[in-house]
N, C-alpha and C positions, 0 to 999 in steps of 0.2 A: 307877574312871577311871585309867587310866595316865597318867605323866608325862614328859614329852619333858623331857633336861637335855642345855644342849650341852656339860659336863664330865661323864669320865667317872669316880666317883667309886669310890673301893676296898672292899672288902668294909667293911674296920672303920670306916668312915661310913657307913653303910649306920643310916638312925634306927629309933627303934622305936615309934615312934608317925606314921603317918602319915595325913595328912588324908581324911577320906571323908564319903558322902553315907550321913546316917545311917537306919535297915534304912524310916522311916515319911515320909522326908522326899521332895517331887521337887525337881525338877532345874529351877534357876534360867534363863531366858532368854540367850541368848548372850551375848548384849550388857548390860553389869551397867553402872548408874553409880552409884559409892560415894561418898556423900558423908561427911567427917570430921567435922563440928562438929555437935554439935546444932540448932542458931541454922540453920544451911545448911539441914541436914535440914526443918528446920519450913519453909523456905520454899517448897523443892521441894514436900513437902507440899500446901502450899494454890494453890501455882502447876498442880497436878494435881488438885486437891479430893480427896482422897484419902478413902476408905473405912477407918478404924481396925477393921472389921468383917473387912477385905479382906485385913490384916497376917499375915506371917509371923513369929514367934522366931528369929533364930538366933544363938546362945552371947549376946551380950548386946546383939544389934542387930536392926532391923526392918527386915524385907522387904518387897517388894511387887513380883507378878511383874503387866505393864500388856500390855495392848492399844489401842494407841489407833489406831482404824479400819485393822487391819492391820500397826501400827508395833509390831513385839512388843520391848520390854526389861526390864528389872528395873531396880530400885533398892533400896541397901541404907545400914544407917548408926543412927546416928553411928559412926561409928571413930579416935578422936582420938590422932592419932601415931602414928610405925611398928611399933612391937610390932602394939599394938589393930588399926590397918588392915592389916597382914599375915594377924595370926590368922584378919579376917574373910574376907581376899583367900585366904588360902586355903580354906579351909569355900566361900566360891564358885566357887570351879576345882575343886573337889572334886565339887560340884554341876552340873557343865557350862558354867561360863561361859567363855568365848572371847577376849573382849572385853573391859575392865576400865579404865574411865576414872575417875579419881578425882578428887572437886570438891570445893576448897578456897579458902581463901584464903592472905595473903602479906603480909610485909613488900617494899617497894620498898627496893631500893639505890642505882635510878636516879634524876637527879631528875628525866627527863623521862615518869617513869611514876609515876604519880601514884592515890590513893587511887579507887577506884571501877574504874580502866583492867583489862586482861586479859592473863593473862601466862599462853600455852600452853609448859610446859617441853620443852626437845629432850632435854636430859643434864639429870645433876644430881650436884652435891660429897655425897657420904656424909660426914656428923659426928653419923650415929647407929647406934645399936648393931644394928641386927637385918640389915642387908644383910651383913654380916663371915661370919654363919651361914648364907649362900649363896654357895660360893665360886664365881666368874665369874672370865673372863680380861682383863677390862675393869672395873679400877678407875674408870670414871666411868658410870654407869650408862645409859642411852640410852632416849628412846622409843621404841614402834612408828613403823614410819616410815607405816605404814600409819593407824594412826589418826590421829598427826601431819597428815598430808594430808584424815583428812573432818574433823577437826575445824576445821582451817585454811579448807576450805570449807564448814562450817557459819556460820560467821564473817564471809566477806566477803560471801555472798550473804543476807547481814542485818545488811551494815552495821555489823559490832560488830568496830571495833579492836583489834587485837591488837598484842601484841610476842613473838617466838619466840626463846627462848633457855636459857639456864642458868639454876637455880634454885639454891642451898645449901639441903641438909635436915639440920636443928640437935635435937636432943633435949633443948636445956636453953636455951628460949627467953627465960630471965634470965641467959645468962651470953652475948648477943651483942654481943660488947666493938668498942669503938673501930675496934682492933687488926685485931682481923677482917675488921669491917665495909666498912674502907677498903679490908683487901687483897681483897676479894671484888669491892669496887666497882673495883678496876684490872684485873679480870680481865675487866672485862664481866660480871657474875653479876647477873641482874635482880632478885634478890628473896630470899625467906628463909623457910621453909616446914618442917612438921614431916614429913610423908608422900612425895615423891617419890621420892627414891633409895630407899628399899625397896618401891616397889611396882615401879619399872623392874629396879628387881635380882630379884626372886620373878617378873614375868616372862618376864624372862628366863630363868631358871633352868628356872622352869616349861613354857616353849613358847608361852605364848602373846602377845595384841596387848594392849598395856600404855599409855594414856597419860593426861596429865593436864590440868585447866582452873583456872585459880589466879585470883582475884578480888582484886587490892589493896586491903587493913582498913589497913595502916599505911603512915609512911612514915618511912625512918631513918636517909634519905641527905644529912639536913644531920649525922649525929651527935646530934641530939636528937629523940624520939622524937614525931610522929605519930599518933595512933589516930584511923583511923577506923569499930572496932568501935562496931556500932549506930545507926551513924546513914545517913539517909536515900541518899546517895551509894551505899553498901556497896548497903544492901538494895536500889536500880535496878536497879540493877550485877547481884546474883547475879540479881533474876526473871527481867530479860533472858536470861540466860547461861541459865537453866533452862527458858523460852518457846524459846530456839535451838536445845536439842537436845534438847528433849521433844516438841516438833510440828512436827519435821521427822523427813524418813527419817534412822533411827537405822542401818539397814545399812550395813557397813565393808564398802563396796568397793575 
């Protein structure tokens, strides 16, 4: 598979190892839902009632290719954190993925966004180390407009309330300081997570459509941590998100 890139790089910036499809590997579907955490991947697996015998192994992750009454897509994961998510993403692109939706959790920075709520990130602040290896002109990577519209339509048609806006991507969840949280709150950043800026960057670099869908798992806006991981509200919200995305048409129009 050949790649398109917004920037023409000089010869000395050519890489030694290109991501590629293995000789015995078949393509994935054009649309792939990429799950970050093992918990979220398990929720998705239960929603879809996946047959373990149908899974493929892709590096460290599981991969399923599905056809639900003509609605074709793949799901892959888990791949937590920017470096791991991008390794899997690169392989998926090499195997034919043209639309990738990253699905995961985030901590809310805004008081009107609570545990169990939904965020559709349209851009992301880079505080992870992977994006710098994919040089782009824009320091604030953005989601594909096509996928943003798709996710918005899916939510509106299924009565899922969401907030669209900027998120902050970090490599260090134990270094979310008061200064940083306050600064990003004042910039109207909605939440903090660990993958989105890298996915948006690589999507632009590789010339494919990439977006994200996040369920709020914890709250940071009071400057004290309130966790919803493992709670009923989070599980119910992630289950509803999966049902909305999987059991409706996934064609990116």
